[in-house]
Residue, then its C-alpha position, 0 to 999 in steps of 0.5 A: x577039378x577031382x577031389x579026393x575024399x577021406x572017411x567016406x564011402x564015396x571015393x571022388x568029388x569032380x566040381x566044376x565052378x563058374x565064378x563063384x556059383x556051383x555049376x557040376x558036381x559028380x560024385x564017384x562011389x557013394x550012395x548013388x541016391x542020396x549024393x546025386x541028389x546032393x549034387x543036384x541041390x548045389x547046383x545055381x547055389x553060391x559056393x560060400x552058400x553051399x560050404x555054411x550048409x553042407x559043412x561040419x554034417x557028419x555020417x553016424x559016428x564018423x566025423x564027416x560025411x559025403x556033405x562034409x566033403x563036398x564041402x571041402x571039394x567045394x573051398x579047394x575049387x573056390x581057393x584055385x580058382x581066386 
């Protein structure tokens, strides 16, 4: 599933779920090292655990961040697979 981000440097996030587990995550754009790190850290996590850890993280004065946008993408992916 492709998720168009809002309010961050990355333009989209590609998310693949394996049931209720995060499979593959790929950020397009953004800070390469940070987004690769976040993507690898959530791989294999339960979707709800990843959402709980990432949702609400801010980037400086912005009301969102790449991790927060990933939480939103995971919510959408989980809803679509239900």
